[in-house]
Phi, psi and omega in degrees: 000123179288137179289147178257134178247132173259118176265124178246102189202136183260002177262108185306323182295321180291319178301313180300316180296316180294315180302313182300311185286324180288324176295324176299330180278358176098006179275153166272141187229137171226165184216159175221143186256357176212167185296323181295314179295324179299316180296319179296314182293319180297319181292319185280318189261340181044069180294165180282335178202152179239129170260113194240116175284146179281320185270098184229151171288164177071288179228130183285166187299323179296319179291322177299313179301314180300314181296316180297319184284343178271347181266131180296336182281338184234358185300330184272359178283121179291147183232131170251118179283139180229122185203158175278345181286135181248359183297139180300324183299319180296319179298314182296315180300314180301314180291324178293330178284349176118003177298147183268337179200173189209123178235134182260134175288147351286154182222162176268144181294330177295321178293316180298314178303317181295320180294316179301312182295323180294317180295315179297323179296318178296318180296316180299319179296320182289326186264005180304132177284146174295156179300322179234127180245128181232136173205131184057231177269000186267130175231130178236122174260100185292328181291328181257358184052057185230131180237135176226147171246116190067236176251009184262128180293146177245121182272108178252146172287169180301317181293321179296320179293319178297319177300310181299317179297316181298318181294319179293317181299330181290348175054049176091349179287146179282131176252126182285162175299321178301316180297314181295318178298316183292317188271338181253320179261342180082019176273124181285330180227138181275133168242171188304313183294324179290322177299322178294331177302315178299312183299319180296316179295323178295316179301315179295319179299316179299316179302319182287333180280347174050248186296340181260006182300330182297343181286339176271100190261133175275130174254108189308134177066011181227295184177226187219157172217162179253123181279114183257357179280138175279143180284000000 
């Protein structure tokens, strides 16, 4: 699955340059031109990484970073700050707010690509699922793509297994239907029939999980999360 990058930048020339070069590297790219739009897109699309300019209309980059890191739904999205400011204080504030890296304009596209890949590599290492995940009566062997309830095997389709894996990997974070459609089905935009596809698969998954179905929690008007707390 190709990683998605959200570029938050109000200078069209820079956006065009970044989009062109990042797509050449194999990334999916989306963009926002102000802080308000950035927050909406991050919440709805849950990109794999955000390249965030500090000087933005509506809401500045530092406030956007702070808001994203305070929300349980977006706190785990890595952020690379991008700014014309070179002052040490701005760099420190950005990193203290939770930014993962910091690049000062002007920059080379090779350096940016290297930074993006390094941050994503760290995130992948941190978020790797264990080979075997156990909770309650549910056991998932990710290496063998095998699910059991108690000692009884559960036959899941490929999409159902991907759904369950994505929810577990989110560690309690809510995943929107748009995010699930984009990352599991490859649909960039949700339409009504596609959103129902997610709901139907979730319903079937719950039936198959039986006593552990309660762990797949519906968050009204948004999406789903996996409950990892023991009762």
